[in-house]
C-alpha positions as CSV (number, residue, x, y, z in Angstrom):
1,M,133.5,78.2,106.0
2,S,134.4,77.1,109.5
3,H,131.6,76.0,111.8
4,E,131.1,77.0,115.4
5,P,129.2,74.1,117.1
6,T,126.1,74.5,119.1
7,P,127.2,74.7,122.7
8,A,128.1,71.3,124.2
9,G,126.4,70.0,127.2
10,P,122.8,69.1,127.9
11,M,120.1,69.8,125.3
12,K,118.3,73.1,126.0
13,L,114.7,72.0,125.7
14,D,112.9,75.3,126.5
15,Q,113.1,78.6,124.7
16,T,113.9,81.3,127.3
17,I,113.5,84.5,125.3
18,P,112.1,87.4,127.4
19,D,108.8,88.8,126.1
20,A,110.2,92.1,124.9
21,D,113.0,90.3,123.0
22,L,110.5,87.9,121.5
23,Q,108.3,90.7,120.3
24,R,111.3,92.5,118.8
25,A,112.5,89.3,117.1
26,R,109.0,88.8,115.6
27,E,108.8,92.4,114.3
28,L,112.3,92.1,112.7
29,L,111.7,88.7,111.2
30,E,108.3,89.6,109.8
31,A,109.8,92.6,108.1
32,Q,112.2,90.5,106.0
33,T,111.9,89.1,102.5
34,W,111.8,85.3,102.5
35,T,112.8,83.1,99.6
36,F,111.6,79.5,99.1
37,A,114.6,77.1,99.3
38,K,113.9,75.5,95.9
39,T,117.0,73.3,96.1
40,M,115.5,71.4,99.0
41,P,111.8,71.0,98.1
42,W,111.5,67.8,100.3
43,V,112.2,70.0,103.3
44,P,110.0,73.0,102.6
45,H,111.5,76.1,104.2
46,W,112.4,79.7,103.3
47,Y,115.5,81.8,104.0
48,S,116.3,85.5,104.4
49,L,119.8,86.7,103.4
50,R,121.8,88.9,105.7
51,K,122.8,91.2,102.9
52,N,119.1,92.1,102.3
53,W,118.5,93.2,105.9
54,A,118.3,97.0,106.1
55,R,120.5,97.0,109.2
56,D,123.2,94.4,109.8
57,E,123.1,95.0,113.6
58,E,119.4,93.8,113.6
59,F,120.4,90.6,111.8
60,V,123.2,90.0,114.3
61,W,120.9,90.7,117.2
62,V,118.3,88.1,115.9
63,V,121.0,85.5,115.4
64,E,122.6,86.1,118.8
65,T,119.2,86.1,120.5
66,M,118.3,82.8,118.8
67,R,121.5,81.1,119.8
68,R,121.4,82.4,123.4
69,D,117.7,82.0,124.2
70,G,116.3,79.5,121.7
71,C,116.0,75.7,122.2
72,D,117.8,72.8,120.8
73,E,116.5,70.4,118.2
74,I,118.1,67.4,116.5
75,Y,117.8,67.2,112.7
76,E,119.5,64.4,110.8
77,G,121.7,63.7,113.7
78,R,122.9,67.2,114.2
79,R,121.9,69.6,117.0
80,Y,120.6,73.1,116.0
81,R,119.5,76.0,118.1
82,V,116.1,77.1,117.0
83,M,113.7,79.9,117.9
84,I,109.8,79.6,117.6
85,V,108.2,83.0,116.8
86,G,104.9,83.8,115.2
87,G,104.1,80.2,114.0
88,F,107.6,79.7,112.4
89,K,110.7,77.9,113.5
90,Y,113.9,79.9,112.7
91,W,117.5,78.6,112.6
92,T,120.9,79.2,111.1
93,M,123.6,76.8,110.0
94,E,125.7,77.5,113.1
95,A,128.6,79.2,111.5
96,P,130.1,82.0,113.7
97,V,127.9,85.1,113.7
98,G,130.3,87.0,111.6
99,E,130.1,84.3,108.9
100,T,126.4,83.6,109.1
101,I,124.8,84.7,105.8
102,L,121.1,83.7,106.3
103,V,118.3,82.8,108.6
104,N,116.0,79.9,107.7
105,R,112.4,79.4,108.7
106,K,109.6,76.9,108.3
107,A,106.0,76.9,109.4
108,V,105.3,74.9,112.5
109,R,102.1,73.5,113.9
110,N,101.1,73.5,117.6
111,A,104.1,75.7,118.4
112,V,104.1,76.9,122.0
113,E,105.1,80.5,122.2
114,R,104.1,83.6,124.1
115,I,103.9,86.1,121.2
């Protein structure tokens, strides 16, 4: 699988998702089935597989919104674009959208969000 890097340049420190998009993202993400990532118990998180979403265009919309309007975070020396929604942080593995097969999430504390 080829990887599409997170956009180069300065770190994007603030999430800039419009309220209506944030609400839509929350509704779509909360409607999904989440599976615990048992192969990484030291980093407790869950994932939702693209193939299990009822509508692929909704999966694509969430990933594109996250990558465009989310904020950057460094994890183990690599920059990821994340999105904070409903007390969870969401991210992908940064493959091109057409090759992205899942969205990850983990609970966050003290998350600053509007929705």
